[in-house]
N, C-alpha and C positions, 0 to 999 in steps of 0.2 A: 345861294344866299351867303353873305359874308358875316361870320360870327365875330363882332367886335368885342373888345374887352378881353381878349385872350392872348393876342400877340405880345410877346415880351414878358409875360407873366410866368412865375414859377408855378408849375402844376405837379402836385404830389399825388401819385396813383399807387395804391396798394394792389396786391395780386397782379402785378404788372407783367409777369413772365409768359403768360399764355391766355388764350380764350378771350373773354370779354375784357379783362384788364389790358391785355396787349392791344386789342382794337381800340380802346379808349386812349391809350398812350399815343398810338399812331394818328388818331384823329386830332388830338390836342397838339401834337407836334406839327402836323400839317397846317394847323391854324396859327402856328407861330409861337406856341408856349415853349418855355424852358422846362424840360422833363425831369423829375426825380422819380425814378421807377423803383419801387419798393417791393420785395417779394422774399419769402422764406427761401426760395430758389434763386440764390444770388447769381448763379452762373446763367440761369435762364434770363433773368432781368438784364444782366450785362450783355447777353447776345442781342436783346431788343434794342438796348441803348446804343450798343456799338453799330448796329445797322443804321439806326437813325443819324448817328454822327456822320456816317459816310454819305448821307443825303443832305448834309449841311445843317442838321438840327443840333441844338444844344441839349444833350441828354446824359444823365448819370444814373448808375444803378447803385442800390444799397440793399444789402442782405439784411433782413430783419424779420423777426417773429412778431407779429402784431399782438399776440397773446401776452407778450412780455412787455409790461408798461415801462420799465427802465430802459430796455433796448429801443423801444419806440421814442422815448424822450431823447435818447442819445442820437438816434438817426435824424429826428426832426431838427435838432440843434445843428448837426452836421450839415443837413440840406441847407438851412438858412445861412450858415457860415460860408458854404461853398458855392451856392447858387443864387442866394438872395432870399427875400421874404416870400413865404408861401402864400399865394393869393387864391389858389384853386386847390381843393382837396377832393379826391375821388376815393371813396372807400370801396374796394371791389373784393379783396381777399375773402375767401369762403371755403367752408369745408362741409362735406356731406357724409354722414354715416347713417346707414339705413337698417332698421330692424323694427319689428313690432314692439310695442311699449313693454309688454311683459318680458321680452327678451333683450331690451336695450340695457346695456351695461352702464354703470356710473361713469366709466372712463370715456365711453362714446358721447354720452350727454354732455359731460364736462368739456371734452375736446371741441365739440361743435360750438358750444356757447363761448368757449375761450377765443375762437377766431371770429365767429359771425356776429357776436353781440359784444364781448369784452374788447375785441380788436377794434371794432368801430368806436367804442368809448375811448380806448387809449389814444388812438390816432387823432380823433376829433378834439379830445381835450387838449392834447399836446399842441395841436395846430391852432385851435381857436384861442387859446390864451395868448398867442402871439398876434393873431389877426385882430383881436378885440381892440388893443390900443391904437391899431392903425385905421380902425373904423371902416374896414372893407374886407370882403372875402366871399367866395362861393364854395359851398360844400355839397357834394352829391353822394349819397349812399346807394350802392347798388344792392337792392333787396331781392325780393322774389315774389311772384304772384302766390307762391306757397304760404305767404304770411297772411293771405286774404282768405283762403279756403283750406279746410282740413285735408290732409293727404295721408292714406294709409302708409305705414312703414317709415314715415318721415316726421315724426313728432318733434324730434330735436331740431331738425332743420327749420321746420315751419315756426316752432316757437322762438327759435334764435333770430330768425329773420323778422318776425313780428316785433321782437324787442328792439332790434336795431332800427326798424322804421319808426317806432314811437320815440325812441331816443333821439333820432334825428329831428323829429317834429318838435320835441321839447327844446332841443338845442336851438332850432330856428326861432322859436318864441322868445327864449332868453336872449338871443343875440340880434334880434330885429333892430334894437336901438343902436347897435353898433354897425348897422347896414351889412350884416353878414347873413346871406341867404342860404338856407339849408333845405335841400329837397331829396326825394327818393325816386329812384327809377327801379321799377319792379318787373324784371323780365319773366316771361313764361319760358317754355321749352326753347333753348338756344343751342345751336350746333357747336358744342364745346366738348372737351375731353370728359368733363363731368356728366354731361347729357348722354354721350355715347356709352359710358360705363353702365347706363341703365337699359340699354337696348339688348334684345335677344335676337341675334341673327341679322341678316341682310335687310329685313323689312322693318327694322326698329323704327325708322323715321315715320313710316306709314302707319304704324301701330300708335305712335304718339298722336299723329294727326287725327286718326280714327277715334281715339279715346278708348276707355276701358270701363264698361258698366260693372265688371266684377270688383273693381277697385274704386268705384263711384267717382270716376275721372272723366270729364267732359273732353271731347276732341277739340280741334282748333277750327273755328268757323272759316278763317281765311285760307285754310288748306295748305299751310306751310309752317315750318318751325323758323325761328328767327335766326339770322346770321348775327354774329357778334357786332358787325358794323351797324346793324339796326339799333342796338342798344347804345353804341358809342355816339350815333347821331343825336339821341335824345339827351345824353350827358353833355354833349358839346353845346347844345342849346341851353341847357340849364346852367352851365358854367359861364355862358356868355351874357353880354349886355342885352341881348334880345329877350332875355327873361328877367329883366331887372326889377319887375314888380311881382315876381312869383317866389313865394317861400312857403315851407311846410306842405308842398304838394307831393303826393304819391302817384307817379306816372306809371301806369301798368302798360307793359308792352308784351302782349301775349297772343296777338291775332284773335282776340275775343274769346280765349279759352275759359275765362272766369266770368263770362257774360256781363262784363262791366261792373262787377262787384266793387 
């Protein structure tokens, strides 16, 4: 399937240095987008961008902390000056800090919200105020199925992802008149460094698939965890003209782990 409406457009992706963000950058570049790869890990983002350039793609990296609203504004301004108007935004940057609620420190809660919720707000606000006068744009926020169901040890992450999802829907409602579509992709367990951090031993992936009654966590009916490319494919669809009449959607990609909640 050809995804029209992407080729030649500037796509800004946060969290672009690894995992889901990197997979999305590569998918958008393959579809012909001009890539602005943003990440706190500037060297990692530059490595991805440099490889894409060797493949004939136009891609530049920008080191930025999405928790810093001034740094975000500066970076978005630089992207538009150097690459052109941003027409696709994908919010991917994320942070996980785990602890039971009674043991969760203020600093952990604030750090998770600073990236997962505030970061989505900062980047989306900066980009959308430029998109709005142009009356065109597509924004996709990568959330989590953890925003849909409670998880033990993950209160900050779940709450921050829920905040980001509802923010994106509100943004989509406000910007519908400007023909700016805003959607959410909510992955379940995906084979990334963040996911592997949660595994205990060699059978970590099988434990995720099987689920854990002790932590009130269902298994995955499809019997596999996602690859980052599975998430990137959904983002590509929502960024393209194939989804031109879709906005404020939260598309859950978790192999059935949340039973369609």
